[in-house]
C-alpha positions in Angstrom: 139.3 6.3 69.0 142.0 4.6 66.1 144.5 5.4 68.2 143.6 3.8 71.4 142.6 0.8 69.7 146.2 1.4 68.3 148.2 2.1 71.6 146.5 -1.0 72.9 147.0 -3.0 70.7 151.2 -1.8 71.0 151.0 -2.9 74.7 149.8 -6.2 74.7 151.8 -6.7 71.5 154.9 -5.8 73.7 153.3 -7.3 76.7 153.4 -10.3 74.8 156.9 -10.3 73.3 156.0 -8.8 70.3 158.1 -6.3 68.5 156.0 -3.1 67.8 157.2 -3.2 64.1 155.2 -6.6 63.7 152.2 -4.6 65.0 153.2 -1.5 62.6 153.7 -4.1 59.3 150.8 -5.8 60.4 149.3 -2.9 60.7 150.4 -1.4 57.2 149.7 -5.2 55.4 146.1 -5.0 56.7 145.7 -1.3 54.8 147.2 -2.6 51.6 144.9 -5.1 51.7 142.4 -3.0 52.0 143.9 -0.2 49.8 143.7 -2.8 46.9 140.2 -4.0 47.9 138.5 -1.5 47.5 140.8 -0.6 44.1 142.6 2.4 45.7 145.6 0.6 43.2 148.0 2.8 43.9 147.8 3.8 47.3 148.1 -0.2 47.7 151.3 -0.5 46.0 153.0 1.9 47.8 151.9 0.2 50.9 152.3 -2.8 50.5 156.0 -2.1 48.7 158.2 -2.0 51.9 156.2 -4.7 53.1 157.5 -6.7 50.0 161.2 -5.9 50.8 160.9 -7.2 53.7 160.5 -10.2 53.1 156.3 -9.9 53.8 155.3 -13.5 51.4 151.6 -12.1 50.9 152.6 -8.4 49.5 154.8 -10.0 47.9 152.0 -12.2 46.1 150.4 -8.6 46.2 152.8 -6.5 44.1 153.2 -9.6 41.7 149.6 -9.6 40.6 149.4 -5.7 40.8 152.5 -5.9 37.8 151.2 -8.4 36.4 148.2 -6.7 35.4 148.7 -3.3 35.3 147.3 -1.8 39.3 149.0 0.7 40.2 152.2 -0.1 38.9 153.5 -0.4 35.1 152.5 -3.7 33.9 155.4 -5.5 33.9 155.6 -9.4 33.6 159.0 -9.3 34.8 158.8 -8.1 38.0 154.7 -10.0 38.4 157.6 -13.2 37.7 160.1 -11.3 40.5 157.4 -11.1 43.4 156.0 -14.3 42.7 159.3 -16.0 42.9 159.7 -14.6 46.7 156.5 -15.7 47.7 156.6 -18.9 46.5 159.6 -19.3 47.5 158.5 -18.8 51.1 155.6 -21.6 50.4 153.0 -20.0 49.8 150.0 -21.2 47.7 148.5 -18.3 45.5 152.2 -17.2 43.9 152.8 -20.8 43.2 149.9 -21.5 41.1 150.7 -18.1 38.8 153.8 -19.5 38.3 152.0 -22.4 36.3 150.3 -20.2 34.4 153.7 -17.4 34.0 155.3 -20.9 32.3 152.2 -22.2 31.1 152.1 -19.1 28.9 155.6 -17.5 28.8 154.9 -14.7 30.3 157.7 -12.9 31.2 160.1 -16.3 31.1 160.1 -18.7 28.2 156.9 -20.9 27.1 158.2 -24.2 30.1 155.0 -26.4 30.5 157.3 -29.0 32.1 158.0 -26.2 34.9 154.2 -24.9 34.5 153.6 -28.7 35.8 156.1 -28.9 38.7 154.1 -25.0 39.6 150.1 -26.4 39.4 151.6 -29.7 41.3 152.5 -27.9 44.0 150.2 -25.7 44.1 147.8 -28.1 44.1 148.9 -29.7 47.0 149.0 -26.5 49.1 145.5 -24.9 47.7 142.2 -25.8 49.2 138.5 -24.7 47.5 138.2 -23.6 44.4 141.1 -22.6 44.0 142.8 -25.8 44.8 140.0 -27.1 41.9 141.7 -25.0 39.4 145.1 -25.6 39.9 144.5 -29.1 39.7 142.5 -28.8 36.2 145.3 -27.0 34.8 148.3 -29.7 36.1 145.6 -32.0 34.3 144.9 -30.5 31.3 149.0 -30.2 30.9 149.7 -33.8 32.1 147.2 -34.7 29.0 149.0 -32.7 26.5 152.3 -34.0 28.0 154.7 -36.9 27.4 155.7 -39.2 30.1 159.2 -38.5 30.1 157.6 -35.3 30.7 155.3 -35.5 33.3 158.2 -37.8 35.1 161.3 -34.1 34.5 158.4 -32.2 36.4 157.4 -34.7 38.6 161.4 -34.7 39.7 161.5 -31.1 39.8 158.7 -31.1 42.2 160.4 -33.8 44.7 163.3 -31.1 44.4 161.5 -27.7 45.1 160.0 -30.2 47.9 162.8 -30.5 49.5 164.6 -28.0 49.3 161.5 -26.2 51.2 161.0 -24.9 48.2 164.1 -22.4 48.3 165.4 -24.3 44.8 162.3 -24.7 42.5 163.8 -22.5 39.5 
C-alpha cells in the first residue's frame, strides 16, 4: 500500500513539474521528524543529516536541537550553533530564538547579551503563540537589564539582519 501511495505522489509531482528529488526529500523529512518524535534520535540524525547538508532549514534546526541536547549525536554546542545559524539565515524563526538563548548563556560562543537581544527581537516578530510569548519574555527581560546604548546597538543589528534577509546577522 505504502509503495502505491508513494508512486501516486511521484506521478502527481512529476505531472505538476515537481522534481522527484523534492518528493523524496519531503518524504525523508517526514520520516526524520517521525523518528525524532518517537525518540529514535539516532535514526532521526541519520535522516536529517543529508537534508540539512542540502539546505533544508527544518532539518538544520532539528540537528541543532539534537547537538544542543546530545540526542542521537554527541552533545556539541558549536555544532548546534552552526546548524541554528544555517537555519536562521533562511528566516526560520525557531533557531533564531535558540540563537538568542545560546548567546545569552554563552553556550559554544562568548556570552553576548546584545546579540541575544537581537535574536530574541527578530524571533518575537516571526513566531506565534507560546513560542512568541517566550521570545518576547526573554527580549523584555534582557531589555530591562541592559543600558540604553546596548539596546540601541541590538536594534541596529536587528535592522541590518532584516535588511540583508538574515544573510548577514553574525
